[in-house]
C-alpha positions, 0 to 999 in steps of 0.5 A: 665415819664407819666407826661412827656407825658401828657406835651409833648401832651400838648405842641404838641397841644397848639398854638404857643405863640412866636409871635413877640410883634408888631404883636401881638399888631397889631392883638389885635387892629384890631381884640381885639373885636373878641378876646372874644366871648359872647359863651365863657362866660368870657374865652377867644376864643382861647387857650392862644396863645397870652402871653398878658393876661387881665389886672389884670386878667379880663375875667379870672374865680377866680379859674384859675388866677395864679400870672406870674411875666412877665404877671400878672395874667394868666389863670393856663390853658394856657400854658408858653412861654416856653411850647408855644415855644416848641409846636411852634416848632413841630407845626410849624416845619414842611412844608406846600406846597404852594397853586398853587397860583403863589403869593403863598410861602412856609413860614417855621416857625421852631426855629433851637436852639429850635429843637435842644434843645428839639430834644431828647424829641420830639423823645420820645413823638412822639414814645409815642403818644396813641390814643388821639394823634391821636384825636388831629392831627385829629383836626389840619387837621380839621383846616388846612382845614377850613382855606384853604377853605376860600378865599385867599388874593390878591397878593401884600399883606403883610400877608399871612394865614396860609393855604397857607403853604404846608405839613411838612416836617416830623422830623427826630428824629434818627439824630436830623436834621432839614430841612435848613430854610431861613434866609431873608424876602420872598415874603410871608412877612416872617420875620426872627428873629435869627434862629427863623422864624416866620409868618407875618400872622395877621388874619383878620375877619373871618379867624383870628377868625376861626383861634381862635376858632379852637385852642381855642377847641384844648385846651379844647379837650387837657385840656379834654384830660389830664384829662381823661388821669390822671383818666385813669392813676389812674385808671390803677394805682390803678388797678396795686397795686391790680394786684401786691397784688392779685399777692402777695396773689399768690405768698403766697398761692403757698408757703403755697400750696407748703408747703402742697404739701410737707407735703403731700409727707412726709405724703404719704411716711410716710404712705408707709413706714407704710403699709409695716411694715403692710404687713409684720406683716400680712404675720407674723401673717398669718404664725402663723395663719396657725400654730395655725390652724394646732396645733388647729386641732391636738387639737380638735383630741385630744379633740375629743378622751377625750370627748369620753373618759369623755362620758364614765367615765360621770356616774362615774364621778358625786357624786350623787349615783345611790343607797343609803345605804338603797338600799345597806342594802336591798341588803345585807339582801338578800344575807343573806337569800339566803345564809341561804337557801342554807345552810339550804337546803344542811343540810336537804338533806344530813340528808335524804340521810346519814340516820343520819349517820357520815361516817368518811374518812381519806383519801386525801379529806379529808386532803384537807377539813380540810385545806380549813376549817382552812384557811376559818373559822379558826382551832377551827372550824375545829376541832369542826366540826370533834369531836361533833358528840354525838348529832345528832341536836346539831351538824346539828346545828353546820353544818349548822351555818358552812355552812353560815359562810363560804358562808358568808366569800365566799361572802366578798372575791368575792366582794373584788376581781379585777380580777378572776387571782391572779396575776392580782388581787393583781397588781391592788389592789397595784395600788388602794391602791397607789391612796389611800395613794397619793390622798387626796380627796377621790372622786379620788380614787373611781372614779377610783376604779367605772371605773376599777371594771366596766371593771375587774369584768365583767368577774368575774361573768361569769367566772365557777371558781367563782362557783367552789370556792363556791361548794369547800367550801361548799364540804369542810364543809361536808367532815371534818363534815364527812356527805359527802360520795365517795362510792355512787356516786349517792347520791354525785352526787345529793348533788353536783347538788343542791349545783351548783343550790344554788350557782348559786342564791347567784352569782347573788345577789352578782354581782348585790350587787357587781355593785351598791357598786362600783358606790357609790362615796360618801362612801365607803362600804364594807362587815362587818364580824368579824374575829372568835375569838375576842369579841363580841361588841355590837355596831359592831355585833348583837347576833345570839341569842339576848343577846347583853347585853353579852361582855366576849363572843367570836365570833365564826362564823358569820352567817349574813353579816353586812355593813359599810360605811367610810364617809369622814367629815372635812378631817376626816375619820369616820366609820358608821354601816349600818347594825350589822353582826349576830354572834355566839358565842363560848359558845354555842357549847363548854361548 
């Protein structure tokens, strides 16, 4: 379409090549010297109006020569006859107004057949004319003005110049109609040739040269305009290609961005779902945390209670003992010494008050006393105390040793107590025996024993019944031996006062020894006292007289308390004597 537009523009402004051969020959004959100007450098002075070219292409540059079948060599830039016909049809299809001169006539140069053939094409070309077309029209008007300003030829001349023509009437493209044309020669010398009317206008002199020069300038302008238009078209095509490529890139990027947007929306929806799940999980965890927080508060309360309990038992849970075995041995020896002093003091006091007289009273007190002595030291000792009265010194020694043995037996009994009450004592003792059987770890039941005795034995040594217990043992021995009198109340009161004073000292030592032995959890400590009537064992006992080699003697009394420990070694319980008890043989009093 662009090429058709360019071709139409060139045809529109190219001089008419359809003149009559006779007229063209006459013009070339008269004005042949003016065809080429010195400034044209071998080029024709006008654009290829004449179909006749210099023979063999003389005067035309070699690069512009093109073989033609009719005219020989021609300028390639010159339009063909067919193109010139189209251009002449448009250029001379206009009707120009005549000059005011009376001899002037309006010459209409048009070809009806050509108009009918090219009507539709010219309509399209007219509507597509751009700024370049306006420039060409301006050149045409300049050319027409130059011709009109030239002097008019005389009336009666056969040729009229083109400047005498009026304005060309507008060609109505919509109907493809043209004004009616004259078919005869008019006064202006017009010649009718079939459907085409040509002017008999042979330009002479200055007018002809101006016409040719103007036509040549218009041709050059059309050539330049064509090149510019082609360059602009090529530039527009390149720009169009670039814009199409940019459009493709933009469309591709748009598709990519739409895909990314879809992915982002999908990811956003996925993230929203995950956030919802996390919120539900968070609410569940918060509820669980609140539950555990409440439970933890309750656990803390229980822990505080257990901590308070453990603080009280911490001293007993430690395996390191506060007292050693030597400390306990020393305490036992102190107790033995106090018991010996108590027995000696009571014996000396009775001898002084009784003046060596033995009082044997058979009454209820005597029966009670015999029962107590039999339970404490055995029936043999009770019988021996009642009948051995021949020698006073031997009898006094027997009573003193019997008092020692009775106080020792009472001390061992008090150390083994859990409580002063017999029922409570039996119950606690049974529980302790069960714990010993169930627990393989000795430290467990030892700790339990320490904790229990720390609470139960606290009141035993403060109970008056404990003092009464020791006093009854002493009184029973004296009654059985015949050294207690109920007839003299004054002597009995003094003896009882002395006994209570000495017993208080013994109770203090017992409390101290009991506390120390209870706090030792690494081993079991117990007082060692052989039972009356057993055979003498030199490894476990010591003779009062120092005769440790005797093995066939029978033990009658325990004059001093011994100390034994029980230690767990490799899962086995082993006994060891820390302090041997001192014993008195039966042979010392029975012969």
